[in-house]
PyMOL Python script that loads the backbone (N, CA, C, O; Angstrom):
from pymol import cmd

cmd.read_pdbstr("""\
ATOM      1  N   MET A   1     133.342  55.676  97.312  1.00  0.00           N
ATOM      2  CA  MET A   1     133.323  56.504  95.900  1.00  0.00           C
ATOM      3  C   MET A   1     133.178  55.048  95.084  1.00  0.00           C
ATOM      4  O   MET A   1     132.207  54.923  94.338  1.00  0.00           O
ATOM      5  N   ALA A   2     134.024  54.070  95.201  1.00  0.00           N
ATOM      6  CA  ALA A   2     133.809  53.106  94.291  1.00  0.00           C
ATOM      7  C   ALA A   2     132.850  51.983  94.064  1.00  0.00           C
ATOM      8  O   ALA A   2     132.884  51.029  93.288  1.00  0.00           O
ATOM      9  N   LYS A   3     132.071  52.329  94.872  1.00  0.00           N
ATOM     10  CA  LYS A   3     130.424  51.294  95.514  1.00  0.00           C
ATOM     11  C   LYS A   3     129.638  52.116  94.988  1.00  0.00           C
ATOM     12  O   LYS A   3     128.790  51.652  94.226  1.00  0.00           O
ATOM     13  N   SER A   4     129.672  53.588  95.228  1.00  0.00           N
ATOM     14  CA  SER A   4     128.635  54.078  94.602  1.00  0.00           C
ATOM     15  C   SER A   4     128.605  53.961  92.552  1.00  0.00           C
ATOM     16  O   SER A   4     127.437  54.144  92.210  1.00  0.00           O
ATOM     17  N   PHE A   5     129.210  53.806  91.725  1.00  0.00           N
ATOM     18  CA  PHE A   5     129.742  53.233  90.638  1.00  0.00           C
ATOM     19  C   PHE A   5     128.783  52.360  90.337  1.00  0.00           C
ATOM     20  O   PHE A   5     127.937  52.395  89.444  1.00  0.00           O
ATOM     21  N   GLU A   6     129.121  51.121  91.646  1.00  0.00           N
ATOM     22  CA  GLU A   6     128.870  49.847  90.921  1.00  0.00           C
ATOM     23  C   GLU A   6     127.454  49.705  91.399  1.00  0.00           C
ATOM     24  O   GLU A   6     126.872  48.625  91.297  1.00  0.00           O
ATOM     25  N   SER A   7     126.952  50.643  91.858  1.00  0.00           N
ATOM     26  CA  SER A   7     125.216  50.421  92.776  1.00  0.00           C
ATOM     27  C   SER A   7     124.106  50.773  91.251  1.00  0.00           C
ATOM     28  O   SER A   7     124.296  51.389  90.202  1.00  0.00           O
ATOM     29  N   TRP A   8     122.987  50.046  91.810  1.00  0.00           N
ATOM     30  CA  TRP A   8     121.844  50.947  90.827  1.00  0.00           C
ATOM     31  C   TRP A   8     121.284  52.578  90.630  1.00  0.00           C
ATOM     32  O   TRP A   8     120.588  53.160  89.798  1.00  0.00           O
ATOM     33  N   ARG A   9     122.205  53.059  92.241  1.00  0.00           N
ATOM     34  CA  ARG A   9     121.544  54.391  91.932  1.00  0.00           C
ATOM     35  C   ARG A   9     122.394  55.310  90.724  1.00  0.00           C
ATOM     36  O   ARG A   9     121.963  56.327  90.181  1.00  0.00           O
ATOM     37  N   LEU A  10     123.804  54.604  90.457  1.00  0.00           N
ATOM     38  CA  LEU A  10     123.999  55.473  89.161  1.00  0.00           C
ATOM     39  C   LEU A  10     123.011  55.303  87.869  1.00  0.00           C
ATOM     40  O   LEU A  10     122.490  56.177  87.176  1.00  0.00           O
ATOM     41  N   PHE A  11     122.942  54.083  87.796  1.00  0.00           N
ATOM     42  CA  PHE A  11     121.970  53.701  86.712  1.00  0.00           C
ATOM     43  C   PHE A  11     121.075  54.092  86.472  1.00  0.00           C
ATOM     44  O   PHE A  11     120.669  54.217  85.316  1.00  0.00           O
ATOM     45  N   TRP A  12     120.266  54.525  87.823  1.00  0.00           N
ATOM     46  CA  TRP A  12     118.947  55.487  87.857  1.00  0.00           C
ATOM     47  C   TRP A  12     118.833  56.506  87.373  1.00  0.00           C
ATOM     48  O   TRP A  12     118.023  56.990  86.582  1.00  0.00           O
ATOM     49  N   MET A  13     119.897  56.937  87.994  1.00  0.00           N
ATOM     50  CA  MET A  13     120.434  58.444  87.982  1.00  0.00           C
ATOM     51  C   MET A  13     120.348  58.836  86.036  1.00  0.00           C
ATOM     52  O   MET A  13     119.682  59.435  85.192  1.00  0.00           O
ATOM     53  N   LEU A  14     121.197  58.233  86.166  1.00  0.00           N
ATOM     54  CA  LEU A  14     121.967  58.226  84.192  1.00  0.00           C
ATOM     55  C   LEU A  14     120.442  58.300  83.252  1.00  0.00           C
ATOM     56  O   LEU A  14     120.148  59.198  82.463  1.00  0.00           O
ATOM     57  N   ALA A  15     119.613  57.101  83.593  1.00  0.00           N
ATOM     58  CA  ALA A  15     118.403  56.577  83.139  1.00  0.00           C
ATOM     59  C   ALA A  15     117.521  58.022  83.591  1.00  0.00           C
ATOM     60  O   ALA A  15     116.912  58.664  82.735  1.00  0.00           O
ATOM     61  N   LEU A  16     117.536  58.306  84.601  1.00  0.00           N
ATOM     62  CA  LEU A  16     116.222  60.034  84.743  1.00  0.00           C
ATOM     63  C   LEU A  16     116.834  60.818  83.774  1.00  0.00           C
ATOM     64  O   LEU A  16     116.012  61.460  83.119  1.00  0.00           O
ATOM     65  N   THR A  17     117.605  60.932  83.563  1.00  0.00           N
ATOM     66  CA  THR A  17     118.616  62.105  83.137  1.00  0.00           C
ATOM     67  C   THR A  17     118.218  62.028  81.152  1.00  0.00           C
ATOM     68  O   THR A  17     117.868  62.928  80.390  1.00  0.00           O
ATOM     69  N   VAL A  18     118.418  60.896  80.962  1.00  0.00           N
ATOM     70  CA  VAL A  18     117.938  60.613  79.170  1.00  0.00           C
ATOM     71  C   VAL A  18     116.426  60.634  79.455  1.00  0.00           C
ATOM     72  O   VAL A  18     115.850  61.448  78.735  1.00  0.00           O
ATOM     73  N   SER A  19     116.088  60.354  79.812  1.00  0.00           N
ATOM     74  CA  SER A  19     114.399  60.525  80.007  1.00  0.00           C
ATOM     75  C   SER A  19     113.776  62.234  80.556  1.00  0.00           C
ATOM     76  O   SER A  19     112.749  62.876  80.335  1.00  0.00           O
ATOM     77  N   ALA A  20     114.829  62.432  81.225  1.00  0.00           N
ATOM     78  CA  ALA A  20     114.208  63.788  80.997  1.00  0.00           C
ATOM     79  C   ALA A  20     114.532  64.833  79.887  1.00  0.00           C
ATOM     80  O   ALA A  20     113.795  65.802  79.700  1.00  0.00           O
ATOM     81  N   ALA A  21     115.886  64.561  79.009  1.00  0.00           N
ATOM     82  CA  ALA A  21     116.186  64.873  77.991  1.00  0.00           C
ATOM     83  C   ALA A  21     115.504  64.716  77.056  1.00  0.00           C
ATOM     84  O   ALA A  21     115.457  65.622  76.223  1.00  0.00           O
ATOM     85  N   ILE A  22     114.823  63.648  76.888  1.00  0.00           N
ATOM     86  CA  ILE A  22     114.212  62.810  75.507  1.00  0.00           C
ATOM     87  C   ILE A  22     112.424  64.138  75.798  1.00  0.00           C
ATOM     88  O   ILE A  22     111.881  65.028  75.144  1.00  0.00           O
ATOM     89  N   CYS A  23     112.207  63.493  77.058  1.00  0.00           N
ATOM     90  CA  CYS A  23     110.805  64.864  77.130  1.00  0.00           C
ATOM     91  C   CYS A  23     110.536  66.299  76.792  1.00  0.00           C
ATOM     92  O   CYS A  23     109.538  66.958  76.504  1.00  0.00           O
ATOM     93  N   LEU A  24     112.264  66.603  76.992  1.00  0.00           N
ATOM     94  CA  LEU A  24     112.239  68.026  77.196  1.00  0.00           C
ATOM     95  C   LEU A  24     112.140  68.599  75.260  1.00  0.00           C
ATOM     96  O   LEU A  24     111.829  69.641  74.684  1.00  0.00           O
ATOM     97  N   GLY A  25     112.609  67.203  74.833  1.00  0.00           N
ATOM     98  CA  GLY A  25     112.175  67.247  72.933  1.00  0.00           C
ATOM     99  C   GLY A  25     111.173  67.047  72.367  1.00  0.00           C
ATOM    100  O   GLY A  25     111.010  66.993  71.148  1.00  0.00           O
ATOM    101  N   LEU A  26     110.120  66.871  73.502  1.00  0.00           N
ATOM    102  CA  LEU A  26     109.101  65.814  73.032  1.00  0.00           C
ATOM    103  C   LEU A  26     107.716  67.386  72.594  1.00  0.00           C
ATOM    104  O   LEU A  26     106.685  67.166  71.959  1.00  0.00           O
ATOM    105  N   PRO A  27     107.971  68.304  72.943  1.00  0.00           N
ATOM    106  CA  PRO A  27     107.278  69.642  72.855  1.00  0.00           C
ATOM    107  C   PRO A  27     107.587  70.016  71.093  1.00  0.00           C
ATOM    108  O   PRO A  27     106.756  70.512  70.331  1.00  0.00           O
ATOM    109  N   PHE A  28     108.740  69.695  70.809  1.00  0.00           N
ATOM    110  CA  PHE A  28     109.530  70.358  69.450  1.00  0.00           C
ATOM    111  C   PHE A  28     108.639  69.311  68.136  1.00  0.00           C
ATOM    112  O   PHE A  28     108.319  69.698  67.013  1.00  0.00           O
ATOM    113  N   ALA A  29     108.430  68.058  68.686  1.00  0.00           N
ATOM    114  CA  ALA A  29     108.186  67.016  67.794  1.00  0.00           C
ATOM    115  C   ALA A  29     106.403  66.494  67.319  1.00  0.00           C
ATOM    116  O   ALA A  29     105.387  66.131  67.912  1.00  0.00           O
ATOM    117  N   ASP A  30     106.716  66.668  66.313  1.00  0.00           N
ATOM    118  CA  ASP A  30     104.945  66.357  65.119  1.00  0.00           C
ATOM    119  C   ASP A  30     105.265  65.120  64.988  1.00  0.00           C
ATOM    120  O   ASP A  30     106.237  64.643  64.404  1.00  0.00           O
ATOM    121  N   PHE A  31     103.976  64.324  65.843  1.00  0.00           N
ATOM    122  CA  PHE A  31     104.542  62.842  65.413  1.00  0.00           C
ATOM    123  C   PHE A  31     103.191  62.248  64.118  1.00  0.00           C
ATOM    124  O   PHE A  31     102.701  61.164  63.802  1.00  0.00           O
ATOM    125  N   HIS A  32     103.051  63.521  63.747  1.00  0.00           N
ATOM    126  CA  HIS A  32     102.058  63.346  62.551  1.00  0.00           C
ATOM    127  C   HIS A  32     102.585  63.264  61.070  1.00  0.00           C
ATOM    128  O   HIS A  32     102.110  62.884  60.000  1.00  0.00           O
ATOM    129  N   THR A  33     103.822  63.809  61.511  1.00  0.00           N
ATOM    130  CA  THR A  33     104.648  63.694  59.866  1.00  0.00           C
ATOM    131  C   THR A  33     105.842  62.896  60.449  1.00  0.00           C
ATOM    132  O   THR A  33     106.010  62.555  61.620  1.00  0.00           O
ATOM    133  N   TRP A  34     106.816  62.625  59.125  1.00  0.00           N
ATOM    134  CA  TRP A  34     108.086  61.299  59.304  1.00  0.00           C
ATOM    135  C   TRP A  34     108.819  62.482  59.761  1.00  0.00           C
ATOM    136  O   TRP A  34     109.580  62.177  60.680  1.00  0.00           O
ATOM    137  N   ARG A  35     108.858  63.583  59.483  1.00  0.00           N
ATOM    138  CA  ARG A  35     109.848  64.423  60.410  1.00  0.00           C
ATOM    139  C   ARG A  35     110.168  64.706  61.493  1.00  0.00           C
ATOM    140  O   ARG A  35     111.284  64.683  62.011  1.00  0.00           O
ATOM    141  N   GLY A  36     108.694  65.135  62.101  1.00  0.00           N
ATOM    142  CA  GLY A  36     108.848  65.045  63.470  1.00  0.00           C
ATOM    143  C   GLY A  36     108.834  63.493  64.642  1.00  0.00           C
ATOM    144  O   GLY A  36     109.033  63.648  65.847  1.00  0.00           O
ATOM    145  N   THR A  37     108.564  62.053  64.014  1.00  0.00           N
ATOM    146  CA  THR A  37     108.804  61.259  64.287  1.00  0.00           C
ATOM    147  C   THR A  37     110.647  60.956  64.228  1.00  0.00           C
ATOM    148  O   THR A  37     111.239  60.369  65.134  1.00  0.00           O
ATOM    149  N   GLU A  38     111.275  61.458  63.065  1.00  0.00           N
ATOM    150  CA  GLU A  38     112.619  61.616  63.175  1.00  0.00           C
ATOM    151  C   GLU A  38     113.340  62.506  63.847  1.00  0.00           C
ATOM    152  O   GLU A  38     114.553  62.469  64.054  1.00  0.00           O
ATOM    153  N   PHE A  39     112.644  63.231  64.152  1.00  0.00           N
ATOM    154  CA  PHE A  39     113.374  64.108  64.859  1.00  0.00           C
ATOM    155  C   PHE A  39     113.574  63.741  66.346  1.00  0.00           C
ATOM    156  O   PHE A  39     114.483  64.221  67.022  1.00  0.00           O
ATOM    157  N   ILE A  40     112.540  62.739  66.872  1.00  0.00           N
ATOM    158  CA  ILE A  40     112.516  62.213  68.527  1.00  0.00           C
ATOM    159  C   ILE A  40     113.508  61.347  67.903  1.00  0.00           C
ATOM    160  O   ILE A  40     114.590  61.788  68.289  1.00  0.00           O
ATOM    161  N   ILE A  41     113.684  60.465  67.232  1.00  0.00           N
ATOM    162  CA  ILE A  41     114.169  59.559  67.232  1.00  0.00           C
ATOM    163  C   ILE A  41     115.734  59.837  67.257  1.00  0.00           C
ATOM    164  O   ILE A  41     116.479  59.054  67.846  1.00  0.00           O
ATOM    165  N   LEU A  42     116.298  61.146  66.505  1.00  0.00           N
ATOM    166  CA  LEU A  42     117.457  61.822  66.615  1.00  0.00           C
ATOM    167  C   LEU A  42     117.924  61.762  67.528  1.00  0.00           C
ATOM    168  O   LEU A  42     118.849  60.996  67.798  1.00  0.00           O
ATOM    169  N   HIS A  43     117.192  62.896  68.573  1.00  0.00           N
ATOM    170  CA  HIS A  43     116.973  63.565  69.389  1.00  0.00           C
ATOM    171  C   HIS A  43     117.264  62.280  70.501  1.00  0.00           C
ATOM    172  O   HIS A  43     118.418  62.365  70.921  1.00  0.00           O
ATOM    173  N   ALA A  44     116.626  61.289  70.996  1.00  0.00           N
ATOM    174  CA  ALA A  44     117.077  60.188  71.765  1.00  0.00           C
ATOM    175  C   ALA A  44     118.505  59.660  71.531  1.00  0.00           C
ATOM    176  O   ALA A  44     119.268  59.503  72.484  1.00  0.00           O
ATOM    177  N   VAL A  45     118.882  59.374  70.214  1.00  0.00           N
ATOM    178  CA  VAL A  45     119.842  58.679  69.837  1.00  0.00           C
ATOM    179  C   VAL A  45     121.209  59.689  70.761  1.00  0.00           C
ATOM    180  O   VAL A  45     121.946  59.266  71.651  1.00  0.00           O
ATOM    181  N   LEU A  46     121.175  61.033  70.185  1.00  0.00           N
ATOM    182  CA  LEU A  46     122.302  61.832  70.448  1.00  0.00           C
ATOM    183  C   LEU A  46     122.205  62.127  71.798  1.00  0.00           C
ATOM    184  O   LEU A  46     123.192  62.560  72.392  1.00  0.00           O
ATOM    185  N   CYS A  47     120.316  61.810  72.806  1.00  0.00           N
ATOM    186  CA  CYS A  47     121.637  61.921  74.040  1.00  0.00           C
ATOM    187  C   CYS A  47     121.449  60.725  74.905  1.00  0.00           C
ATOM    188  O   CYS A  47     121.425  60.910  76.122  1.00  0.00           O
ATOM    189  N   ALA A  48     121.316  59.543  74.442  1.00  0.00           N
ATOM    190  CA  ALA A  48     121.983  58.194  74.570  1.00  0.00           C
ATOM    191  C   ALA A  48     123.160  57.747  74.769  1.00  0.00           C
ATOM    192  O   ALA A  48     123.641  57.091  75.693  1.00  0.00           O
ATOM    193  N   LEU A  49     123.909  58.476  73.092  1.00  0.00           N
ATOM    194  CA  LEU A  49     124.995  58.308  72.709  1.00  0.00           C
ATOM    195  C   LEU A  49     126.458  58.458  73.597  1.00  0.00           C
ATOM    196  O   LEU A  49     127.212  57.485  73.587  1.00  0.00           O
ATOM    197  N   PRO A  50     126.758  59.396  74.184  1.00  0.00           N
ATOM    198  CA  PRO A  50     128.037  59.402  75.172  1.00  0.00           C
ATOM    199  C   PRO A  50     127.553  58.941  76.545  1.00  0.00           C
ATOM    200  O   PRO A  50     128.207  59.455  77.453  1.00  0.00           O
ATOM    201  N   PHE A  51     126.523  58.057  76.972  1.00  0.00           N
ATOM    202  CA  PHE A  51     126.655  56.958  77.873  1.00  0.00           C
ATOM    203  C   PHE A  51     127.029  55.486  77.386  1.00  0.00           C
ATOM    204  O   PHE A  51     127.644  54.620  78.007  1.00  0.00           O
ATOM    205  N   PHE A  52     126.437  55.440  75.982  1.00  0.00           N
ATOM    206  CA  PHE A  52     127.000  54.193  75.320  1.00  0.00           C
ATOM    207  C   PHE A  52     128.494  54.158  74.945  1.00  0.00           C
ATOM    208  O   PHE A  52     129.084  53.149  74.561  1.00  0.00           O
ATOM    209  N   LEU A  53     129.002  55.305  75.092  1.00  0.00           N
ATOM    210  CA  LEU A  53     130.734  55.317  74.858  1.00  0.00           C
ATOM    211  C   LEU A  53     131.106  55.610  75.512  1.00  0.00           C
ATOM    212  O   LEU A  53     132.330  55.575  75.639  1.00  0.00           O
ATOM    213  N   VAL A  54     130.128  56.208  76.572  1.00  0.00           N
ATOM    214  CA  VAL A  54     131.526  55.738  78.186  1.00  0.00           C
ATOM    215  C   VAL A  54     131.744  54.587  78.534  1.00  0.00           C
ATOM    216  O   VAL A  54     132.784  54.042  78.904  1.00  0.00           O
ATOM    217  N   ALA A  55     130.100  53.992  78.328  1.00  0.00           N
ATOM    218  CA  ALA A  55     130.039  52.497  78.741  1.00  0.00           C
ATOM    219  C   ALA A  55     131.212  51.502  78.224  1.00  0.00           C
ATOM    220  O   ALA A  55     131.988  50.834  78.908  1.00  0.00           O
ATOM    221  N   PHE A  56     131.107  51.605  76.750  1.00  0.00           N
ATOM    222  CA  PHE A  56     132.006  50.631  76.186  1.00  0.00           C
ATOM    223  C   PHE A  56     133.688  50.585  76.648  1.00  0.00           C
ATOM    224  O   PHE A  56     134.467  49.734  77.077  1.00  0.00           O
ATOM    225  N   THR A  57     133.732  52.064  76.277  1.00  0.00           N
ATOM    226  CA  THR A  57     134.882  52.436  76.776  1.00  0.00           C
ATOM    227  C   THR A  57     135.748  52.057  78.381  1.00  0.00           C
ATOM    228  O   THR A  57     136.872  51.653  78.676  1.00  0.00           O
ATOM    229  N   ALA A  58     134.451  52.468  79.175  1.00  0.00           N
ATOM    230  CA  ALA A  58     135.423  51.116  80.180  1.00  0.00           C
ATOM    231  C   ALA A  58     135.177  50.220  80.551  1.00  0.00           C
ATOM    232  O   ALA A  58     135.442  49.866  81.700  1.00  0.00           O
ATOM    233  N   SER A  59     134.419  49.350  79.474  1.00  0.00           N
ATOM    234  CA  SER A  59     134.512  47.569  79.406  1.00  0.00           C
ATOM    235  C   SER A  59     135.757  47.668  78.899  1.00  0.00           C
ATOM    236  O   SER A  59     136.462  46.992  79.649  1.00  0.00           O
ATOM    237  N   SER A  60     136.237  48.005  78.281  1.00  0.00           N
ATOM    238  CA  SER A  60     137.559  48.070  77.835  1.00  0.00           C
ATOM    239  C   SER A  60     139.041  48.452  78.925  1.00  0.00           C
ATOM    240  O   SER A  60     140.096  47.879  79.194  1.00  0.00           O
ATOM    241  N   LEU A  61     138.492  49.512  79.242  1.00  0.00           N
ATOM    242  CA  LEU A  61     139.639  50.098  79.855  1.00  0.00           C
ATOM    243  C   LEU A  61     139.962  49.167  80.826  1.00  0.00           C
ATOM    244  O   LEU A  61     141.133  48.855  81.038  1.00  0.00           O
ATOM    245  N   ALA A  62     138.638  48.498  81.693  1.00  0.00           N
ATOM    246  CA  ALA A  62     138.799  47.275  82.781  1.00  0.00           C
ATOM    247  C   ALA A  62     139.399  46.426  82.236  1.00  0.00           C
ATOM    248  O   ALA A  62     140.404  45.997  82.804  1.00  0.00           O
ATOM    249  N   THR A  63     138.921  45.753  80.656  1.00  0.00           N
ATOM    250  CA  THR A  63     139.822  44.749  80.583  1.00  0.00           C
ATOM    251  C   THR A  63     141.481  44.765  80.282  1.00  0.00           C
ATOM    252  O   THR A  63     142.225  43.792  80.410  1.00  0.00           O
ATOM    253  N   LEU A  64     141.837  46.006  79.884  1.00  0.00           N
ATOM    254  CA  LEU A  64     143.181  46.516  79.307  1.00  0.00           C
ATOM    255  C   LEU A  64     143.947  46.547  80.841  1.00  0.00           C
ATOM    256  O   LEU A  64     145.120  46.908  80.938  1.00  0.00           O
TER     257      LEU A  64
END
""", "prot")
cmd.dss("prot")
cmd.show_as("cartoon", "prot")
cmd.util.cbc("prot")
cmd.orient("prot")
């Protein structure tokens, strides 16, 4: 189990999850206006934010 958390398999699974979530938001974005562009940027940030929080928390806990 610990080996799977240290492998590239976990990275690709998480990258695919974030990419799929962003692709699901693309039909709702209108790139001809700034609001549509802002929507997809915010959607990407909100999809990736939990993974960043987990990564930074895990590295701090590993240091402790």
